[in-house]
C-alpha positions as a Markdown table, in Angstrom:
| # | Residue | x | y | z |
|---|---|---|---|---|
| 1 | Unk | 160.3 | 181.0 | 19.6 |
| 2 | Unk | 163.3 | 180.6 | 17.3 |
| 3 | Unk | 164.6 | 184.1 | 18.3 |
| 4 | Unk | 164.4 | 183.0 | 22.0 |
| 5 | Unk | 166.3 | 179.8 | 21.1 |
| 6 | Unk | 168.9 | 181.8 | 19.4 |
| 7 | Unk | 169.4 | 184.1 | 22.4 |
| 8 | Unk | 169.4 | 181.2 | 24.8 |
| 9 | Unk | 172.0 | 179.3 | 22.8 |
| 10 | Unk | 174.1 | 182.4 | 22.3 |
| 11 | Unk | 174.2 | 183.8 | 25.8 |
| 12 | Unk | 173.1 | 180.8 | 28.0 |
| 13 | Unk | 170.0 | 182.5 | 29.6 |
| 14 | Unk | 169.3 | 179.3 | 31.6 |
| 15 | Unk | 166.2 | 178.1 | 29.8 |
| 16 | Unk | 167.7 | 175.1 | 27.9 |
| 17 | Unk | 171.3 | 176.2 | 27.8 |
| 18 | Unk | 173.3 | 176.9 | 31.0 |
| 19 | Unk | 175.5 | 179.9 | 31.0 |
| 20 | Unk | 178.7 | 177.8 | 31.0 |
| 21 | Unk | 177.4 | 176.0 | 27.8 |
| 22 | Unk | 176.6 | 179.2 | 25.9 |
| 23 | Unk | 178.1 | 179.8 | 22.5 |
| 24 | Unk | 179.8 | 182.9 | 23.7 |
| 25 | Unk | 181.5 | 180.9 | 26.4 |
| 26 | Unk | 182.9 | 178.3 | 24.0 |
| 27 | Unk | 179.9 | 175.9 | 24.0 |
| 28 | Unk | 178.6 | 174.2 | 20.9 |
| 29 | Unk | 174.9 | 174.7 | 20.0 |
| 30 | Unk | 174.9 | 171.6 | 17.7 |
| 31 | Unk | 176.8 | 169.2 | 20.0 |
| 32 | Unk | 173.7 | 168.1 | 21.9 |
| 33 | Unk | 171.4 | 167.4 | 19.0 |
| 34 | Unk | 173.7 | 166.2 | 16.3 |
| 35 | Unk | 176.0 | 164.4 | 18.7 |
| 36 | Unk | 173.5 | 162.3 | 20.5 |
| 37 | Unk | 169.9 | 162.7 | 19.3 |
| 38 | Unk | 170.5 | 161.9 | 15.6 |
| 39 | Unk | 169.7 | 158.4 | 14.5 |
| 40 | Unk | 169.2 | 156.7 | 11.1 |
| 41 | Unk | 171.2 | 156.2 | 8.0 |
| 42 | Unk | 173.0 | 159.6 | 8.2 |
| 43 | Unk | 174.0 | 159.1 | 11.9 |
| 44 | Unk | 177.7 | 159.1 | 11.1 |
| 45 | Unk | 177.5 | 162.3 | 9.1 |
| 46 | Unk | 175.5 | 164.0 | 11.8 |
| 47 | Unk | 178.0 | 162.9 | 14.5 |
| 48 | Unk | 180.9 | 164.1 | 12.4 |
| 49 | Unk | 179.3 | 167.5 | 12.0 |
| 50 | Unk | 178.4 | 167.9 | 15.7 |
| 51 | Unk | 180.5 | 170.6 | 17.3 |
| 52 | Unk | 182.2 | 171.9 | 14.2 |
| 53 | Unk | 182.5 | 175.6 | 13.7 |
| 54 | Unk | 180.7 | 175.4 | 10.3 |
| 55 | Unk | 177.7 | 173.5 | 11.7 |
| 56 | Unk | 177.5 | 175.9 | 14.7 |
| 57 | Unk | 177.6 | 179.1 | 12.6 |
| 58 | Unk | 175.1 | 177.7 | 10.1 |
| 59 | Unk | 172.7 | 176.5 | 12.9 |
| 60 | Unk | 172.9 | 179.9 | 14.7 |
| 61 | Unk | 172.4 | 181.9 | 11.5 |
| 62 | Unk | 169.4 | 179.7 | 10.6 |
| 63 | Unk | 167.9 | 180.2 | 14.1 |
| 64 | Unk | 168.4 | 184.0 | 13.9 |
| 65 | Unk | 167.0 | 184.2 | 10.3 |
| 66 | Unk | 163.9 | 182.1 | 11.1 |
| 67 | Unk | 163.4 | 184.0 | 14.4 |
| 68 | Unk | 163.6 | 187.4 | 12.7 |
| 69 | Unk | 161.3 | 186.3 | 9.9 |
| 70 | Unk | 158.6 | 185.1 | 12.2 |
| 71 | Unk | 158.7 | 188.0 | 14.6 |
| 72 | Unk | 155.8 | 190.3 | 13.8 |
| 73 | Unk | 156.8 | 193.9 | 12.9 |
| 74 | Unk | 154.1 | 196.4 | 14.0 |
| 75 | Unk | 153.6 | 199.2 | 11.5 |
| 76 | Unk | 150.8 | 201.7 | 11.3 |
| 77 | Unk | 148.9 | 199.6 | 8.8 |
| 78 | Unk | 149.3 | 196.2 | 10.5 |
| 79 | Unk | 147.7 | 197.1 | 13.8 |
| 80 | Unk | 144.5 | 195.3 | 12.9 |
| 81 | Unk | 142.4 | 198.3 | 13.0 |
| 82 | Unk | 140.6 | 199.3 | 9.8 |
| 83 | Unk | 141.6 | 202.5 | 8.1 |
| 84 | Unk | 139.0 | 205.3 | 7.9 |
| 85 | Unk | 137.8 | 205.8 | 4.4 |
| 86 | Unk | 138.7 | 209.2 | 2.9 |
| 87 | Unk | 135.7 | 211.3 | 2.5 |
| 88 | Unk | 135.1 | 213.1 | -0.8 |
| 89 | Unk | 132.8 | 215.7 | 0.8 |
| 90 | Unk | 134.0 | 219.2 | 1.3 |
| 91 | Unk | 132.3 | 219.6 | 4.6 |
| 92 | Unk | 134.3 | 218.4 | 7.6 |
| 93 | Unk | 131.2 | 217.0 | 9.3 |
| 94 | Unk | 128.6 | 215.0 | 7.4 |
| 95 | Unk | 125.6 | 213.9 | 9.3 |
| 96 | Unk | 125.1 | 210.2 | 9.4 |
| 97 | Unk | 121.7 | 208.9 | 8.3 |
| 98 | Unk | 119.9 | 206.9 | 11.0 |
């Protein structure tokens, strides 16, 4: 989810960010939220940070980092299937008791 938000804000894939408003086209990923949606005692601070390069870079790095951390990485041991126990027998085939 965060990785998709990062890609959408960066390239303007059309989900929540239009192509013209993409970060790569000069848009600001923080302008919408910090510029209008923020309310409360820190409203003036949020509005002053909205659209600044520092806030944009920090926001995009956070989206990418959280998105990468939450994306599952499939390895041989994380497939959900149990590993076969190693047999200590010398015979390759051991009959199973019924």
